[in-house]
C-alpha positions in Angstrom: 77.6 -171.7 6.5 73.9 -171.8 7.5 73.5 -174.9 5.4 76.4 -176.7 7.0 75.3 -175.6 10.5 71.7 -176.7 9.9 72.8 -180.1 8.6 75.1 -180.7 11.5 72.3 -179.5 13.9 69.9 -182.0 12.5 72.4 -184.9 12.7 74.4 -184.1 15.8 72.6 -181.3 17.7 69.3 -183.1 18.1 67.4 -180.9 15.7 65.2 -183.7 14.3 64.3 -184.9 17.8 63.4 -181.4 18.9 61.4 -180.9 15.7 59.4 -184.0 16.3 58.8 -183.3 20.0 57.6 -179.7 19.4 55.5 -180.8 16.4 53.7 -183.6 18.3 53.1 -181.3 21.3 51.7 -178.6 18.9 49.4 -181.0 17.2 48.1 -182.4 20.5 47.5 -178.8 21.8 45.6 -177.9 18.6 43.0 -180.6 19.4 41.2 -178.4 21.8 39.9 -174.9 21.0 41.6 -173.5 24.1 45.0 -175.0 23.2 45.1 -173.7 19.6 47.2 -170.6 20.3 49.7 -172.7 22.3 49.7 -175.3 19.6 50.5 -172.8 16.9 53.4 -171.5 19.0 54.7 -175.0 19.5 54.6 -175.6 15.8 56.5 -172.4 15.2 59.1 -173.5 17.7 59.3 -176.9 15.9 60.2 -175.1 12.7 62.9 -173.1 14.4 64.2 -176.2 16.2 64.6 -177.9 12.9 66.7 -175.2 11.2 67.9 -172.6 13.7 71.0 -171.4 12.0 70.6 -168.1 10.2 67.4 -167.2 12.0 67.1 -164.4 14.5 64.4 -164.0 17.2 62.7 -160.6 17.1 60.0 -159.0 19.1 56.9 -158.1 17.1 55.3 -154.7 17.4 52.0 -156.1 18.7 53.9 -158.4 21.1 53.9 -156.0 24.0 50.2 -156.1 24.8 48.5 -157.5 27.8 47.1 -160.5 25.9 50.6 -161.8 24.9 51.8 -161.1 28.5 49.0 -163.2 29.9 49.6 -166.0 27.3 53.3 -166.0 28.1 52.5 -166.3 31.9 50.2 -169.2 31.2 52.8 -170.7 28.9 55.5 -170.4 31.6 53.3 -171.9 34.3 52.2 -174.9 32.2 55.6 -176.0 31.0 57.6 -173.2 29.4 60.1 -173.1 32.2 60.8 -176.8 32.0 61.4 -176.6 28.3 63.6 -173.5 28.8 65.7 -175.2 31.5 66.1 -178.3 29.3 67.5 -176.1 26.5 69.8 -174.4 29.0 71.1 -177.7 30.2 71.8 -178.8 26.7 73.5 -175.5 26.0 75.8 -176.0 28.9 76.6 -179.6 27.8 77.3 -178.4 24.3 79.5 -175.5 25.5 81.8 -177.9 27.2 83.5 -178.7 23.9 84.7 -176.1 21.5 83.0 -177.8 18.6 79.6 -177.6 20.4 79.7 -173.8 21.1 77.6 -173.0 18.0 75.0 -175.6 19.1 75.0 -174.1 22.6 74.2 -170.7 21.1 71.3 -172.2 19.2 70.0 -173.9 22.4 70.2 -170.6 24.2 68.2 -168.9 21.4 65.6 -171.7 21.7 65.6 -171.4 25.5 64.7 -167.7 25.4 62.0 -168.2 22.8 60.6 -171.3 24.6 60.2 -169.3 27.8 58.1 -166.5 26.2 57.0 -167.4 22.7 54.1 -165.0 22.4 55.0 -161.6 21.0 58.2 -163.0 19.3 58.9 -164.2 15.8 61.9 -165.4 13.9 63.2 -164.4 10.6 
């Protein structure tokens, strides 16, 4: 079921577009030394945006420190809230139809992770 869901996500759900957008943003962020941690998180988000079915978002043990809280606040201020709202809007649009409900769930998963990516991982 994961394979079918991921294939449909890439073709219909916009997975390839999300992957390319997150990847390009991550590579641009990695150009500067200050942006490298943010670029790495964007590249991780791109991998999750390409194949989201069958992956769960979990909080890491070291993710509750003050550094990841500071990085999450910086991420939210510089664009994380816009990305999260975009995923939420796509989730609402997908949830209008019964066929789009699994895609809406994946957009909600990506919305929560794109709001606070530091201190979380997916497996």
